[in-house]
Every structure is written in C-alpha cells, then in structure tokens.
C-alpha positions in Angstrom: -9.3 -29.2 7.9 -6.5 -27.2 6.2 -7.7 -24.1 8.0 -7.8 -26.0 11.3 -4.2 -27.3 10.7 -3.1 -23.7 9.9 -4.5 -22.4 13.2 -2.5 -25.1 15.0 0.7 -24.4 13.1 0.4 -20.6 13.5 0.1 -20.7 17.3 2.8 -23.3 17.6 5.3 -21.4 15.5 4.5 -18.0 17.0 5.2 -19.5 20.5 8.4 -21.2 19.4 9.8 -18.3 17.5 8.9 -15.7 20.1 10.4 -17.8 22.8 13.6 -18.2 20.8 13.7 -14.4 20.2 13.3 -13.3 23.8 15.3 -16.2 25.4 14.9 -16.9 29.1 12.6 -14.2 30.4 9.5 -13.7 32.5 7.9 -12.0 29.5 4.9 -13.9 28.0 5.7 -15.4 24.7 2.2 -15.2 23.1 -0.9 -13.0 23.5 -4.1 -14.9 24.1 -6.0 -12.9 21.5 -3.8 -14.4 18.8 -6.0 -17.5 19.0 -9.0 -15.5 18.0 -7.0 -13.8 15.3 -6.0 -17.2 13.9 -9.7 -18.2 13.5 -10.5 -15.0 11.6 -7.4 -15.1 9.4 -7.6 -18.7 8.4 -11.3 -19.4 8.3 -12.7 -16.1 6.9 -9.6 -14.6 5.1 -11.8 -12.5 2.7 -13.4 -10.6 5.6 -12.5 -7.0 6.0 -11.6 -7.9 9.6 -8.9 -10.3 8.4 -6.8 -8.0 6.2 -3.3 -7.0 7.1 -4.0 -3.4 8.3 -6.9 -4.4 10.7 -4.6 -7.2 12.1 -1.6 -5.0 12.6 -3.2 -1.7 13.4 -6.0 -3.1 15.5 -3.7 -5.2 17.7 -1.1 -2.5 18.2 -3.4 0.4 19.0 -5.3 -1.9 21.4 -2.1 -2.9 23.1 -1.1 0.7 23.5 -4.5 1.8 24.9 -4.7 -1.3 27.2 -1.3 -0.6 28.7 -2.1 3.1 29.2 -5.2 2.1 31.1 -3.4 -0.5 33.2 -0.6 2.0 34.1 -2.8 5.0 34.9 -6.1 3.6 36.2 -5.9 1.6 39.4 -9.6 0.5 39.6 -10.0 -2.7 37.6 -13.6 -2.3 36.4 -13.1 1.2 35.1 -9.7 0.4 33.6 -11.2 -2.7 31.8 -14.1 -0.8 30.4 -12.0 2.2 29.2 -9.5 -0.2 27.7 -12.0 -2.0 25.6 -14.1 1.0 24.7 -11.1 3.1 23.9 -9.5 0.3 21.7 -12.7 -0.2 19.7 -13.0 3.6 19.2 -9.4 3.8 18.0 -9.9 0.9 15.6 -13.0 2.4 14.1 -11.3 5.8 13.7 -8.2 4.2 12.1 -10.4 1.9 10.0 -8.6 -1.2 11.4 -11.4 -3.0 13.3 -10.1 -6.4 14.5 -12.2 -7.9 17.3 -9.4 -9.8 19.0 -7.7 -6.4 19.5 -10.2 -5.7 22.3 -9.0 -8.8 24.1 -5.4 -7.6 23.7 -6.4 -4.3 25.4 -7.7 -6.3 28.4 -4.5 -8.3 28.8 -2.4 -5.7 30.6 -5.4 -4.7 32.8 -6.2 -8.3 33.9 -2.7 -9.8 34.0 -1.4 -7.3 36.5 2.3 -6.8 37.3 3.5 -9.6 35.0 2.6 -7.5 32.0 2.5 -3.9 33.3 6.1 -4.3 34.3 7.0 -4.5 30.6 5.5 -1.0 30.0 5.0 0.0 26.4 7.6 -2.5 25.3 4.7 -4.9 25.5 3.7 -3.5 22.1 7.0 -4.9 20.6 7.4 -8.0 22.7 5.4 -10.1 22.6 2.6 -8.3 20.5 4.8 -7.0 17.7 6.7 -10.3 17.2 3.5 -12.3 17.3 1.9 -10.1 14.7 4.8 -10.3 12.3 4.9 -14.1 12.4 1.2 -14.4 12.2 1.0 -12.1 9.1 3.8 -14.0 7.3 2.1 -17.3 8.0 -1.3 -16.0 6.9 0.0 -14.8 3.6 1.9 -18.1 2.9 -1.1 -20.2 3.8 -3.9 -18.2 2.1 -2.0 -17.3 -1.1 0.3 -20.4 -1.7 -1.6 -23.2 -0.1 -5.3 -22.2 -0.4 -4.6 -20.3 -3.6 -6.8 -17.4 -2.4 -6.5 -13.7 -3.3 -5.1 -12.4 0.0 -5.0 -9.6 0.9 -8.4 -8.9 -0.6 -7.8 -5.2 -1.1 -4.7 -6.0 -3.2 -6.6 -8.6 -5.2 -9.4 -6.1 -5.9 -6.9 -3.5 -7.3 -5.2 -6.2 -9.4 -8.5 -7.3 -10.8 -9.5 -3.8 -11.7 -6.1 -3.2 -13.4 -6.6 -6.4 -15.5 -10.1 -5.4 -16.5 -8.9 -1.9 -17.6 -6.0 -3.5 -19.6 -7.8 -6.4 -21.3 -11.4 -5.3 -21.6 -13.5 -2.3 -22.7 -16.2 -2.0 -20.1 -19.2 -0.1 -21.3 -20.2 3.0 -19.3 -23.7 1.7 -18.8 -24.9 -1.9 -18.5 -27.8 -3.9 -17.3 -27.3 -5.6 -14.0 -25.4 -4.9 -10.8 -22.1 -3.1 -11.1 -19.1 -2.8 -8.8 -20.2 0.8 -8.1 -23.7 -0.3 -7.2 -22.3 -2.7 -4.6 -19.9 -0.2 -3.1 -22.7 2.4 -2.8 -25.0 -0.2 -1.1 -22.3 -1.1 1.4 -21.5 2.5 2.0 -25.2 3.4 2.7 -25.7 0.4 5.0 -26.3 1.4 8.6 -24.6 -1.8 10.0 -21.2 -3.4 9.7 -21.1 -5.8 6.7 -18.4 -8.5 7.2 -17.7 -8.9 3.5 -15.7 -7.0 0.9 -17.3 -5.4 -2.2 -15.2 -7.8 -4.4 -16.4 -10.9 -2.5 -20.0 -9.7 -2.5 -19.8 -9.1 -6.3 -18.5 -12.7 -6.8 -21.4 -14.1 -4.7 -24.0 -12.1 -6.7 -22.4 -13.1 -10.0 -22.5 -16.7 -8.9 -26.1 -16.4 -7.9 -27.0 -14.8 -11.3 -25.2 -17.7 -13.1 -27.0 -20.3 -11.1 -30.3 -18.6 -11.8 -29.5 -18.6 -15.5 -28.6 -22.3 -15.5 -31.9 -23.1 -13.7 -34.0 -21.2 -16.2 -32.1 -22.1 -19.4 -31.2 -25.7 -18.6 -28.0 -27.5 -19.3 -26.6 -26.0 -22.5 -22.9 -26.3 -22.8 -20.3 -24.8 -25.1 -19.9 -28.0 -26.9 -23.6 -27.8 -28.0 -23.2 -24.4 -29.7 -19.6 -24.2 -30.8 -18.3 -24.2 -34.3 -16.3 -27.3 -34.8 -14.5 -26.6 -38.1 -11.8 -24.1 -37.3 -9.0 -22.7 -39.3 -5.8 -22.6 -37.2 -2.2 -21.6 -37.8 1.0 -22.5 -35.9 3.7 -20.3 -34.4 6.0 -20.6 -37.4 3.3 -19.8 -40.0 4.4 -16.8 -42.1 2.6 -13.6 -41.6 1.7 -13.4 -45.4 0.2 -16.9 -45.3 -1.9 -16.1 -42.3 -3.2 -12.9 -43.9 -4.2 -14.9 -47.0 -6.2 -17.3 -44.9 -8.0 -14.4 -43.2 -8.8 -12.8 -46.5 -9.8 -16.0 -48.4 -12.0 -17.4 -45.7 -13.3 -14.0 -44.5 -12.1 -14.6 -40.9 -11.7 -12.1 -38.1 -9.6 -14.3 -35.8 -7.4 -17.4 -36.1 -6.3 -19.4 -33.1 -2.6 -20.2 -32.9 -1.8 -23.8 -31.8 1.2 -25.9 -31.2 1.9 -29.4 -32.6 -0.5 -31.0 -30.0 -3.3 -28.6 -31.1 -3.1 -26.7 -27.8 -3.9 -23.0 -27.9 -0.8 -20.8 -27.5 -2.1 -17.5 -28.9 -4.6 -15.8 -31.1 -4.3 -13.5 -34.1 -6.8 -10.9 -35.2 -6.8 -8.0 -37.6 -5.5 -5.7 -34.9 -2.3 -7.9 -34.6 -1.5 -7.2 -38.2 -1.9 -3.5 -38.1 -0.4 -2.7 -34.7 3.1 -3.0 -36.2 2.5 -0.4 -38.9 3.4 3.3 -38.4 0.1 5.0 -39.4 1.8 8.5 -39.1 4.2 7.8 -41.9 3.8 9.6 -45.3 3.5 6.3 -47.3 0.0 5.0 -47.9 -1.4 2.4 -45.5 -1.8 0.0 -48.4 1.9 0.2 -49.3 3.0 -0.1 -45.7 0.8 -3.1 -45.1 2.1 -4.9 -48.2 5.7 -4.4 -47.1 4.8 -5.7 -43.7 3.2 -9.0 -44.7 5.6 -9.6 -47.6 8.2 -12.3 -46.9 11.7 -10.8 -46.5 14.2 -12.3 -49.0 17.2 -11.4 -46.9 18.6 -13.4 -44.0 18.3 -10.5 -41.5 15.1 -8.5 -41.0 13.8 -5.9 -38.6 10.1 -6.8 -38.9 8.0 -9.8 -37.7 8.0 -12.6 -40.2 5.9 -15.3 -38.5 2.6 -15.4 -36.7 4.3 -16.1 -33.3 5.9 -12.7 -33.5 2.6 -10.8 -33.8 0.1 -13.0 -32.0 -1.7 -12.1 -28.8 -0.4 -14.6 -26.2 -3.0 -14.1 -23.5 -6.0 -16.1 -24.7 -9.2 -16.8 -22.7 -10.5 -20.3 -23.3 -13.4 -22.4 -21.8 -13.8 -26.1 -21.5 -16.3 -27.8 -23.8 -18.5 -28.8 -20.9 -18.7 -25.3 -19.5 -22.2 -23.8 -19.3 -23.0 -21.1 -21.8 -23.6 -18.7 -18.9 -19.9 -18.5 -18.5 -19.7 -17.0 -22.0 -21.9 -14.0 -21.2 -19.6 -12.0 -18.9 -16.7 -12.7 -21.2 -18.5 -11.4 -24.3 -20.8 -8.7 -22.8 -18.5 -7.3 -20.2 -14.9 -8.0 -21.3 -15.4 -7.5 -25.0 -14.4 -10.9 -26.4 -16.1 -11.6 -29.7 -15.1 -15.3 -29.8 -13.9 -17.8 -27.3 -11.8 -20.9 -28.1 -13.2 -24.1 -26.6 -10.8 -26.9 -25.3 -11.3 -30.4 -24.2 -10.1 -32.2 -21.1 -6.6 -32.6 -22.6 -6.5 -28.8 -23.2 -6.7 -29.3 -27.0 -8.7 -27.0 -29.2 -12.0 -28.5 -30.3 -14.1 -25.6 -31.4 -14.9 -21.9 -31.2 -17.9 -20.0 -30.0 -18.7 -16.7 -31.6 -21.1 -14.1 -30.3 -23.5 -15.1 -33.1 -23.5 -18.7 -31.8 -24.5 -17.5 -28.3 -27.2 -15.2 -29.5 -28.6 -17.9 -31.8 -28.7 -20.4 -28.9 -30.5 -17.9 -26.6 -32.9 -16.9 -29.3 -33.8 -20.4 -30.4 -34.5 -21.4 -26.8 -36.7 -18.4 -26.1 -38.6 -19.2 -29.3 -39.1 -22.8 -28.3 -40.4 -21.7 -24.8 -42.7 -19.2 -26.5 -44.1 -21.8 -28.8 -44.5 -24.3 -26.0 -46.4 -21.8 -23.9 -48.6 -20.8 -26.8 
C-alpha cells in the first residue's frame, strides 16, 4: 500500500512541479513512460532496472534516439521500430537498461508535431525535469520511509567497506561466497533481474531457514552464559584489568546504569594505546598505562569508557542460534552479548557455547538413530 501511494504521489508531484516550471505552454508536462518507471522504482527498488543510472541514462538516451527517428524518418512503422530497437541497443551498450525508456523513444514518433516541434529540448523539458523529480522522490521514499538500501550499488559498496573494517573474512570458506554469486550471474546467458547483493541475502535467508528446520527451535537464551562480569563507563582501567586477570576473561561488556550495553572491552583495547616501538619494555609501558594517575591532569585514558570499543553486535535472547553462525564464522566475533526486550544485558554466548550446542544435538540425533 505504501508503494501504491508512492506511485500516486510521484506522478502527482511530477505533473504539478513540471507544470509550474514551464508555465503556460503547449509542451507536455509528463512523459507517459514515467508511470511504468514508478512501478519499477517503488515496487522492485532492488532491481538493477530501478537504479539511478538505468533510470536517468535509459530515459535520456531513449528520448534522444526517439526524437532523432521522429525528425529524420517520415514513415511511421520504420521510425517506430528503429526508435525502440535503437534505444534498447543504446541502453544495453551503456549498461542502463530501463524498459520504460523504450516507451519514451516511441513518444516523439507517435505524438507527431506536438512533440517533434520541441526538437531535442524534449530531453530537458519534460523528460529531464520529470527524471530529476522522480529520482529525488524515489530516494526519499525508499531510504527514509521504507528504510531500504537504495541505490543498491551504493549499499553493496558500503556493506563491503563495513565488512573489511570490522571483520576478518577468511580467504576460503565453506558455502556460497559473494564471488561465487557474481560469477554465476556473469556466466548466465539470460538477464537476471536481481543484484548480487540481494541474491546473496536470499540465499543466506534460505540457508538459515533450512538450518532452523533441521536443528529445531534453539534460541540464544537456551545456550547463553547468564553470569556475566560487567563494568561501567567510569570504571578505572586498572580495576578492569584486575577483573580480566583474576577471572581469566577475554572480554567484558560495558553497561550503563540501566544495564544496557554501551561498549565492550577486550585485551586489544588495553594494548592499542601502548607504543610498541618505544625502547621501554612492554611490561613497564603497560604498568604505567593501567596505573591510576595521581595528578589532576593526565594525557592517557583513565577509565574504561576511554578505551572501550563502542560498536557492539548484540542479539535478542529469542534469536535463533543460526544468527550466531555468520557473526562468529564470517565476521570473527568470539562472543555475542545477548539482550532482552528492554535492551538490557541478560547473557553472553561464546563460540564454545555454540559449538557445544551443535555437538550435543548431533550426538542426540546419532543416538536416536542408532
């Protein structure tokens, strides 16, 4: 229903704004193919056909070819065929295939003098204005109202950047990789109306659903460790290190007064502030770092909030354990904080907890089959 409403609003505002721009004129205020573009942009925004370059490039090159045919070829049948064929060829060569563009190419041929009288200015008014308004409305609707990653190409680059920054992805892994999907799409002898990123999401979802069906309903709350050592933002660095040493921990969640996770602290967070190239021994440098400063002013971190990692991946307690697998196997997380419906910390799942859960279930199945 939201996409339907978006189609209505897009065409309405395109017509109103274009009419206000050109004033009183015989020039058409909207190209009929914008209706077909609206359906593609608002109902299948992740399609390669719905991205900004296919929309802009496909419509403009089709308008140019259609007007050229209308001005230079008098016979309607030939002019129509060349306009459509030429526009499709141009869109394929420029990698901006947008099916409504073929309808735009037909507009000057079929409308006659009312549009051919505009000449190549037809590409600017009304086509150019229509496209600018349509693109702005598409971005506003898909990104801000529907909360979608649009344009999809931009979303794919951002996702790859985040993965490179936050995760260490192994060179080889079991399962389907992004490169496998891109190669399969490249080798396909037909046009696939889906991006590699969207296809990967669908395959990942299918794998997760298969895992849930085979493994049953095992949630994070069933395998998590409930007794957790936590620190607060203002906990002194020295006290946090003593906790890690005395309890033999590798990670401690940082929580606020309401027990909501605001960060996480690991061994790496302690050592990243130490200059390992200095001549002093590492032990001496580390002691100076964690030791409380007696003076009022200091140039080193004194509390956990100054050294903690703020970006923390959490999962709700009722999340299926399948959601832990890509986080731990692909993104390198060794433990995941578990939160309840009020976003409060209730437990922690370590890699050992996940492995034990999978092993015990496999053992139970094996004994049952035996």
